N, C-alpha and C positions, 0 to 999 in steps of 0.2 A: 556534677561527681561522681560519674559511674565511670569512672575508668575498666578495664577490663586489667586483669592482674597477667603478670608479665611470667611465660614458660621456657624449660628448655636449660640447657645449660650444657657450657660443656670445652675445656681448656685451651686454649690459646700457648702450640708448645712454640718456643721463636726456633728456628734453623742455627747448629752454630754461630753463623754471618752475623742473623740477626741479632743473634747474643751477645759477641762481641761488639757489631753496629751501638746497642743500645744500652753497652755495657760503658763504651769510650765515651755515651755522652752525658751517662752519667756523671763520667772520672771531669767529665769537661766541665758540666755543670756547675759543682763543687765549686772548683776553679776559680770561674766566672762568677759564682756566687761574692766568694772571698773579697774579687775584688771590687763587685759593684757593691760590697758593705763596706769595706776600705772606702769609699767617695759618696756615700749616702744617699747611693742610688736606689736599695738592693728595696721594693716593695712590702714590707712585715706583714699582708695578709694575700691572699689568693682570690681575682676574682670568680662571684657565684658561681656555681657551676649552671650552664644553662639550660631548664626546665628544673631548676633545683624545689624539689617535693617541699621542700622549707620556705620553701619563701612566701610569704604576706599573703590571703587567699581574700577575696571580698570576700563578706558572710551571702549567706541571701539576701537579709533584710537591717536595718539598722539595729546595731546592738545594745544593749542597758550595758553588759558587764564586756570588761576587754580576757580578764586574768577571772579564773579563778582558785581556790583554795579549800579545801575539802579536810577537815576532821574530823577523820575515822578513829572509832571508839571502840579499839578493838576485844573485840568478847563481847560487847553488847551490855551498854547500860539499862538499867531498869525504867521503862517509861513511868510509873507510877512512882519513881524515888528520884524524879526531876524534870521534867515538864508538864505530867501530867494527872493533876492532883483530882484524889478519885473521897472526896469526902463519906461516903459512902463501904468505901475500901476500912476505913477505919472506926468505923463504927463498929461494923459486923466483924472486930479481929476472932479469930477460933470457928469461930463460924460453918456451914458447909457455904461452897461457894455453887451456887447455882448456875447448870453444866461445864463443870470446873469437867477434865476431859485426863486423866494421868498420863494420859501417852504423849500428849499434844506435845513437852519438851523431849528431848534429848534422855531424859533420865525418866522417873515416876515422882510425880505428885500427890500431893493430902488431900485435895480438895478445897481445904479450908484456906478461908480467906488471911489472910498476911496482909497486916497495914504496914502504911511506910513505918522507920519508924526515923525519922526525920522533921523537922519543924519547917512547915514552910511559910509565905505569904508572898500578897499579891507585888509587887514592883511597876514603878510608868504608871505613862496615863487609861494604860490601856492597860489596865492591873490584872497583868501577867501574874498566874499561881507559878511560883521555882521554889522548888527544893532550897534548905540553907546548904546540899553542896554544889550547888552552882552559883555561892553567895554572890559572889563579884561579878560572875557572868550577868546572872539577873541585869542590871542596872543598864545595859546595856536590851532589855526587853523589847522597848518600843522601837527599834532598828530589826527582827525579829519575825518571818513572818511563821510560823509554826502549825508546821501536819500532824494529826495531831492520827490521821487512822489509817496507818501506812499499812501495807503486808506482806508477808514474804511465800516465796516457796519451799524455801529450807529453814530446816532447825540447827544444822549443825552447823560452826564458823567459819568451817571453808569452803564449801555452797553456800551459804548465804554473802562472804564476799565473796565469791564470783557473781552473785547475782549481784549483788553494788555496783562494785563494779565495771561487770562487763554484759549485766544482763539477761546471760543465763546461769543454773546453778553448779555447771563443769567448767572445766578451765579448757583453753585453744579457743576462746576468743578473743576480740582487741577488747581495750577496756577505755572508757568513756574519756579517760587523758590522750589517745592515742586516737580514738573516732575524733574529739577537739582538734589535736595537735593535725592528722589529716586536712579538716575543713579549713580549717584554720592558718595552719604555718604557725610559724616563729618567727614573733618581733624581735628575737633576739638573733643576733648573727655567730655569736659570742660565748652565748649559754644558753643550753636543752631548751628545749619550749616546755617538756615534762618532768617533773623532776620529784620523787617520789623521800618521803623519809619518815626512819622505824627505828625501835632500836632494839628490839628486836621482832624480826620475822614474820608475821601473823599466819597462823593458820592457810595454807594451800600458795603462803612465801610469793615468788614470782609470777607466780602464774595471773595473782593477780591484778597487776598492772604490767602483763603483756601487753604486745602488740599482736597478736595470737597471725593471722593472716597479713593483714596489715604490712605494706616493706619496715623494713627498721629504723628504715630512719622516725620512724611516731613512736617508739621502744624507746620506755621512759626508764633516767639516771638514778638510779638507786642508793640512796646514804645510809651509812650506819651513824647511827646518833652518838655511839658511845662515843665512839673515835677520841684520838684529839684533834685529827685531821679527818677532814668530812671526807675529803673523795684522797681515793691513794691512786697513786701513779700518776701526780699532778705534774714534778716536775719536770725540767728538761736535763739528761741524762747532764752529770759534768764532764763529760769530755768530749759532749757536742756542744757545739756554736748553736746560738740562733741564726747566722746564716748556711750551718749546714747542715739544721735540723729545714728551714726553709724549698735548703736545694733540693735537697734528699723527697720533700714532703711533693717541690714540683715534678721531678721526675717522675716518683710513682703514679702523680696524680694524669701524665703525658703516657706512661703505660696502661694504667688502669683504661680513658681515653682510649687510645690506639685498640685497646681487650675489647671494649663496647660497643667500638663501633663493625667489628668483625663480628661481634654477638647483640645484633643489637635485643632482641628478646633476654637477654641474662637480670631483671629487675633488681639481685640484690646489688650487682654491681656499682650504681649509682650510691646508696646508701652509705658503701665500703669506702669510697672514696669522700665524699660528703663526713663521714665517724668521723676520718684521718685528720680534714680538717678543723673540723668544729673541735677536736685534742686540740690542737695546738691553738684557738683562739682562746681555748678555757685555760693554758697555762698564764694567759696573763687576766682575765678578766674575771674567772672563777675567785681564786685565792683575795681577789680586794672585795666580792660576792658575801663568801663566808665570811669572810673576818668579820665577830662583831666587838669585840678590842674596839674600832669605825663609832662605834654608839658610844655615847654617856655613860655613865657609872646609873642615873635617873636613869633611863633608857629601861637597860640591863634589869635591873634590881625589879622594876615593873611588870617586867616579861619571868624574874623565879631566878632569873641566873643566879647559881648559888647558893640554892637551896638544894636541900640533897632532896627534899623528894617530889622537887619541881625543874629542875637545873634541866634536861636532858630536853622533856618538852618543853620548857623555855627557852631556847635553846635553838630549837625547830619552830617556832610560831615569830620569833624572831628572823630566824634565814627566810623564810618565806615570806612575811614585811619585804625585804632587800630583794628580795629573786624577781619578788610583781613589780617590785621598781626598776625591775633592771629590764623589763619587758619579758619572764618566763608568764609564760602564759595556765599553765597548771600546771597547782605543786597540791599535791596529797601527802597529808600527815597521818599514820598511823599510831596513836596513844603508845606507852608499849609497859608503865609500869603502873602495879598496882598490887595488893598487897589482899589476897586470899581467905574468906573466916578462917583459914587451919594457920594461917600466916605463911603462906611461900606464896613468893613475887612467877611467876610464869609466862606465857606468852599470850595469852589473851587474860589481858588484865582487870577488864569489867565483867568477867565474869564469878558474877556475884552467888554459885551453888549452894555455899555454905554458910555463910554470912554477908548479909543482903548491905545492914549496916554500915562493919568494916573493912569488908570489899569498897562502897563504893564512900567513904569518906577518905581509904588510904588512895583511892583511884580521881575523887572531887580535888584533894590536895598538889595531887598531882597536875591535874590541868584549868584548874578554876582562873585559879590567876593571870597563865598563860593567856588564857583565849580568850581571856577581857581586856589584859592589855593589848593582841590582836587585832583586837574590835578599836580601842579607840584609838592606839593608832592609827588603823587607814582611818579614823574616824577624822584627827586631827590632821591627818595632811592633807585631807581630799580627796584620800583614796580609797571608800567603804565604797564611795556611787558610782565606780571601775569597776568594779572588785567582789565577786560574789563568797557567800563565804557558807560553807554549808558544815553544819553538825552534823552524823550520825553514827549510829553503832548497824552489825551484818542483820538483828532482828531485836524481839522487846524480849522480856521477863514477864513471866507469870505471874496472875494477880494472887495464888494459891501458893504452897512453901510446896517447898523442895528441903526434905528432914523436917525441924522446927523454924528453922532462922533464914535459910535460903528461900533461892527463887530460881527457875530452871529459865531452859532456850521458852521462847515464844515468837514463831513467825506470825501468830491471826494479829497482831498490834503492835508500833509503835511506832516511835515520834519522832519526825526530825527536820532540822529549822534552818533557814536559810537568810540572812543579813545581806545588805546594799545589794551591789550588782543591777539594780533593777526589781528590787520585793517594795511590798510594803508594808513598813515596820509595824509591829502592834497588831496583825493579825493571825486570829486565830482559824484551820483551815478542817473540816471531818472531826470528829469526833468518835471516841470509843462507849462499849458499854457500862455503865455505874460504878463500874468494880475495875474499867482499865484492862479487861482481856480479850476484846473484842474490838475490830473495826467495826462501826457499825453505821458513819454515816456519814457520802466520801470517802469510801474506798477507796485507798490510793495506793497503786500498781509501784513496782520498783521503777516500771516502764513509765508511765506516769512519771514520775522522781526525774525520770534522764530527759525525756520529753521536752520538761518545765526549762533543768537546765541548759540544753540546748537551745530552746528558746532564748533567755536571755540574755546567750551567747553569739545571735542573728545568727542561727542554724534553722529551718526545717525541721525535723528528725525524720518525712519523711520522706528526708531527698536526699540525704547524707545517706550514702549507701557505696558501697565497694561490690565488688561482680568478682565472686570465688563461687569455683566449680560449678563454673555455669548455673548458677544463682546470685539476687544483689540481695548482700546481706545490710542491716544496718543493727545501730546500738538497740535501739524499741525491737524489733524484730516485726511483728506486721500490729503490732497495737502500742497505746502507748496516748494520750492524751493532757495538750496543759493545762496546770491548774490556771486555773487565767486567774482565777478569783484574789491570789496571793500578787499579781502582779502591778508594780508600781504603776 
């Protein structure tokens, strides 16, 4: 999977005679399409393009997972207030934190221990400690593999989100969803392979899910979860019939193919042609896939749809399940609602600088029930075994206080959990120190996480490369080790 990138662009300017001939063919095509449609002989879909970049591809080896749902907790939850229980932190509340660096985060911290304000208890046969922020999600602790020793190079939201999604702390490189689509193609011809959902765009915005230097076929479809209609401009214009639209697309396809023959090095043209065709096919498939009214009241209630705090995230989680059922390869949901300690609602919901209890209580109400519903639904439908669910933020939070009740950013320690898709449930990998401040045992980089996720999808991260500007790039750059201890 190491093709050379195509370069060289040049417009094909037809002569007047060529234009008239093409235009005449277009008018004839429209007329012919109308006749064929009236006889029931018009094809409703165009055949796949030759060398279709989105055609399903064989993985490097047998995969454990076929699809990924990544629950991205924008703003970074605190590891010591969710899934990394630290009794010593509770005991030493207000005392100096040994080795504390007031400049670890984005602002300045006190250097004094701040205990977790949440109630903790053990869950499942694994005895996993979880705070009551995720009381419902904790019911699936035995299905999860926890990596407690993660760390990043970034200590602010946008660079951290770039690193988690793209492997680097700067914009411009392809995201994981794009790499996976490039490596495996799409299982659906009527829906995108890579879908992103958000309520408010996180810091870093579209660059977080960019295709970077990969062809635009591998770009995400990004959906704002606040609107009544998930996709804008999906409906066909009222004045245009289906056969007219199909005929116009066929003509456009023919013209683009002729142009491509004349300019074989123009890489973006194939992506442009396929995007027109996918948009046409989505007019039929997407409304059904996104129609949550087709689900039972009981199902919608489980996802907390209608709840004032959890409605948007619940809709997104239920939509993710429906998309995976229909062959979408990679779904990334950016959690987008939570109240800060000062009562504000911003674009970084889990960002508990002022009051970790107020902030995380609010975010937990928005996310806990939908996540539990998603895991339970996938499990009941037999989909969890083939669907890898990932939970993470951009980084962690400090064990000492910012102000009196908040926590600052902490790139030195955070927890990621994965469920289904070939991971060993009820396992715990790596550890932080006794205060949860630094990852100390089996330290896990973002590239290690990426290598593991690709492995579960049947991809060798060292072989998934793309040549750009005379260099072979990969998601994991020049490092990354598969975390085999959490594999089933």
